[in-house]
C-alpha positions as a Python dict, from the first residue, in 0.01 Angstrom:
ca = {
    (1, 'M'): (0, 0, 0),
    (2, 'D'): (63, 51, 383),
    (3, 'I'): (279, 350, 263),
    (4, 'M'): (14, 520, 20),
    (5, 'G'): (-253, 518, 350),
    (6, 'T'): (29, 717, 547),
    (7, 'L'): (90, 970, 276),
    (8, 'F'): (-268, 1044, 243),
    (9, 'M'): (-251, 1155, 640),
    (10, 'I'): (16, 1299, 656),
    (11, 'V'): (-17, 1523, 375),
    (12, 'P'): (-332, 1654, 506),
    (13, 'M'): (-200, 1708, 785),
    (14, 'F'): (92, 1960, 690),
    (15, 'A'): (-171, 2134, 511),
    (16, 'I'): (-403, 2172, 780),
    (17, 'F'): (-57, 2284, 997),
    (18, 'Y'): (7, 2546, 749),
    (19, 'F'): (-333, 2657, 688),
    (20, 'L'): (-408, 2754, 1007),
    (21, 'L'): (-42, 2754, 1235),
    (22, 'W'): (197, 2884, 1044),
    (23, 'R'): (56, 3117, 767),
    (24, 'P'): (-187, 3378, 977),
    (25, 'E'): (193, 3448, 1174),
    (26, 'Q'): (348, 3490, 922),
    (27, 'I'): (89, 3742, 748),
    (28, 'K'): (104, 3881, 1163),
    (29, 'R'): (494, 3890, 1190),
    (30, 'K'): (485, 4065, 806),
    (31, 'K'): (198, 4380, 921),
    (32, 'H'): (407, 4390, 1225),
    (33, 'Q'): (698, 4453, 1039),
    (34, 'A'): (606, 4716, 803),
    (35, 'M'): (409, 4874, 1109),
    (36, 'L'): (757, 4861, 1313),
    (37, 'T'): (924, 5020, 934),
    (38, 'N'): (647, 5284, 931),
    (39, 'L'): (682, 5462, 1227),
    (40, 'S'): (698, 5844, 1239),
    (41, 'K'): (735, 6137, 1477),
    (42, 'G'): (409, 6197, 1617),
    (43, 'D'): (272, 5848, 1634),
    (44, 'E'): (73, 5768, 1921),
    (45, 'I'): (237, 5410, 2022),
    (46, 'V'): (206, 5109, 2330),
    (47, 'T'): (547, 4971, 2426),
    (48, 'T'): (557, 4528, 2505),
    (49, 'G'): (585, 4703, 2874),
    (50, 'G'): (245, 4868, 2831),
    (51, 'L'): (397, 5234, 2790),
    (52, 'H'): (200, 5476, 2581),
    (53, 'G'): (307, 5790, 2477),
    (54, 'K'): (388, 5946, 2134),
    (55, 'I'): (676, 5953, 1955),
    (56, 'I'): (933, 6273, 1919),
    (57, 'G'): (1209, 6118, 1778),
    (58, 'L'): (1312, 5816, 1571),
    (59, 'N'): (1652, 5597, 1432),
    (60, 'D'): (1727, 5285, 1318),
    (61, 'N'): (1686, 5061, 1565),
    (62, 'I'): (1603, 5322, 1868),
    (63, 'V'): (1254, 5566, 1972),
    (64, 'V'): (1217, 5811, 2196),
    (65, 'M'): (862, 5866, 2291),
    (66, 'S'): (729, 6127, 2569),
    (67, 'I'): (559, 5963, 2834),
    (68, 'A'): (420, 6281, 3036),
    (69, 'E'): (413, 6598, 3070),
    (70, 'L'): (569, 6761, 3412),
    (71, 'D'): (636, 7166, 3460),
    (72, 'D'): (598, 7156, 3046),
    (73, 'R'): (847, 6953, 3009),
    (74, 'N'): (818, 6578, 2841),
    (75, 'V'): (940, 6307, 2999),
    (76, 'K'): (1159, 6156, 2766),
    (77, 'V'): (1179, 5769, 2731),
    (78, 'E'): (1436, 5543, 2491),
    (79, 'V'): (1270, 5208, 2374),
    (80, 'S'): (1403, 4963, 2102),
    (81, 'R'): (1208, 5027, 1753),
    (82, 'S'): (1121, 4618, 1814),
    (83, 'A'): (974, 4710, 2191),
    (84, 'V'): (645, 4892, 2015),
    (85, 'S'): (354, 4661, 2013),
    (86, 'F'): (85, 4884, 1885),
    (87, 'L'): (22, 5225, 1731),
    (88, 'K'): (-248, 5377, 1877),
    (89, 'K'): (-535, 5598, 1608),
    (90, 'G'): (-841, 5724, 1767),
    (91, 'G'): (-756, 5548, 2134),
    (92, 'E'): (-744, 5223, 1942),
    (93, 'L'): (-469, 4969, 1930),
    (94, 'I'): (-363, 4878, 1604),
    (95, 'E'): (-136, 4621, 1585),
    (96, 'G'): (-29, 4637, 1230),
    (97, 'E'): (-167, 4834, 901),
}
């Protein structure tokens, strides 16, 4: 009988951990990955380091972004696609769509 009482305590604990911790993190990770996959030229982004800029070029792993304009020339920075944290739309940060 002691085993049944222990099981009645352990099973709900795992369910609580799953629905309150693991599942929301999985959903957040999937949305972020979808956002990274759907990046395109012209999108305004924010990196994990806090750089704000506009995408001017992309390939599989690298994002080229313009962060400033000096004397009619763009200051370009290359960052890893995985370093993109947020997409900006209308001045608001959007973490995954």
